[in-house]
C-alpha positions in Angstrom: -1.1 74.5 35.6 -0.6 72.9 39.0 -1.9 69.6 37.7 0.7 69.4 34.9 3.6 70.1 37.3 2.3 67.5 39.7 1.9 65.1 36.9 5.5 65.8 35.7 6.9 65.3 39.2 5.0 62.1 39.6 6.2 60.8 36.2 9.8 61.7 37.0 9.6 60.0 40.4 8.2 56.8 38.7 10.9 56.7 36.1 13.6 57.3 38.8 12.2 54.4 41.0 12.0 52.2 37.9 15.6 52.9 37.0 16.8 52.2 40.6 14.9 48.9 40.7 16.4 47.9 37.3 19.8 48.8 38.6 19.3 46.6 41.8 18.1 43.7 39.7 21.1 43.9 37.4 23.5 44.2 40.4 22.0 41.1 41.9 22.4 39.2 38.7 26.1 40.2 38.4 26.8 39.3 42.0 25.1 35.9 41.6 27.2 35.0 38.6 30.5 36.2 39.9 30.2 34.5 43.3 30.9 30.9 44.2 34.7 30.7 44.0 34.7 27.5 41.9 35.4 25.2 44.8 32.2 23.2 44.2 30.8 24.0 47.7 28.4 26.7 46.7 24.6 26.8 47.3 23.9 24.8 44.1 26.5 22.2 45.0 27.2 20.2 48.1 25.5 22.5 50.6 22.2 22.1 48.9 22.3 18.3 49.0 23.6 18.2 52.6 20.8 20.4 54.1 18.7 18.5 56.7 15.0 17.7 56.2 13.6 19.3 59.3 9.9 19.5 60.0 10.0 23.2 59.1 12.0 23.5 55.8 13.1 26.6 54.0 13.4 26.3 50.3 16.8 27.0 48.9 17.9 28.4 45.6 17.4 25.9 42.7 15.1 23.6 44.7 11.7 22.4 43.4 8.9 20.7 45.3 9.8 17.5 43.4 13.5 17.6 44.5 12.5 18.4 48.1 9.9 15.6 48.1 12.5 13.1 46.8 15.2 14.3 49.2 13.0 14.3 52.3 10.9 11.3 51.4 7.7 13.3 51.6 5.3 12.8 48.6 2.6 14.9 50.2 4.2 18.4 50.5 1.5 20.2 48.5 -1.3 18.6 50.5 0.3 19.5 53.8 1.0 23.1 52.8 -2.2 24.9 51.9 -0.4 28.1 51.4 1.2 26.7 48.2 -1.4 27.6 45.6 0.8 26.7 42.6 3.4 23.9 42.9 5.4 25.5 40.1 5.6 28.8 42.1 8.2 27.8 44.6 10.9 30.3 45.5 14.0 30.5 47.8 12.9 31.4 51.3 9.5 29.7 51.1 8.7 27.9 54.4 7.1 24.5 54.1 6.2 21.7 56.4 7.9 18.4 55.9 6.5 15.0 57.2 8.8 12.2 56.0 7.2 8.9 55.4 8.8 5.6 56.3 9.0 3.6 53.1 10.9 0.8 54.7 
């Protein structure tokens, strides 16, 4: 009998954690869509384009390796960052090394 109670408590805790996680995800989606103010100066607008290309670069929301490579004139981002296993798996907050090339 003790095992069925433990199992029931564990199942309840798992469902509760899942419900909380789902709620947090939904709250994040709602906040993301309602923010911005409509002035065109949000993270997907001017601020994203005006960010400097320092040697240590933190990926912003909506950026891809292709867009960063083009913006920072660094065609070898993947080769210089061995921690990037899949070029399609880039996420906000990812830290990468940038080495701009002089194409002039």
